[in-house]
N, C-alpha and C positions, 0 to 999 in steps of 0.2 A: 239773395235778394229773391231768386225767384224761387226756395226753400221758404222765405219769409211767404210770400205770395201764393203759393201751395200749402201753409199750414193756413191762412188768415180765409182759404177755400174751404180748407178740408171743416176749418170751427166752424163756418158759419152754415155749411151742409150739417152736418153731421151733430144733434138737436143734446148728445149724452158731452160730446167735450166742448162743446160753450156752454153747458150750464158748470160744469169746472169752472170755468172764468167769472161766474157768477158770485161761488162761493170768494171769491176772494175782496175783502172789504174796503168799502170805500174809500178810503181814505188811504190804504195803501195804492190802492191803482190810482188815485187822484196825483200821489208819490210819482210811480210807473208814466203817469200820464205829462208828467213838467220835464220828465227827466227822457222823453219821448221828443215830444216840442220842442224844448230847450237844442239837444240835438239836432234837429232839424234844422230847427234856425241858424246854426250855426254851420253846417254843412251849406247852406245857402251864403251868407255872409263869404265861409270860404270860396267857394263861386265864385262870388264875386270879387275877392281883391285876385283870384290867380287867374282870371281875364283883365284884371288892368282896366273893372268898371271905373269910369270916370262920377264919381256922385260929387263933384262939380257942376255942373250942367245938370241944368234945370229939368229936363226928361227923364233920366235917370233916377234921380232924388225922389221924381212926384212917385216914379210905377215902385220903388223899392220901399216909398214913405207909405204908399196904400196900399201897401201885398203884408205891410206889419200892423198897417191896424185895422183891417179886415182879420188879420191873423191871429195878435191882440189881443184887441178891443170888443169885440165881434158885434161887428157893426152890422146893421139889416136896411136893405134899401127898399123901398116902395112903390109902387107907380099903379096907384089903382088897383084891381086885384088883386098882382102881380107881387107874390116878398121873396126877398130873397136876404135869407138870415143867414151867417156862418156862428 
């Protein structure tokens, strides 16, 4: 996990290395992102199962549901001039 963070920081700070990532075609990056976000969701659900989270309780179900809707649905909240878009 630490190596991934260091790699991300280096890619962000060194323009030439970041440019290499931009040569990857958009459909390929889309496929990579589907796998990445699917893996993240699976790890999260696995954590809930291992910790015996009871989804029959309304509070727990609402927390999981809102998180999934924001993550999958790309919702946006707006109050006045403030806008929060996922």
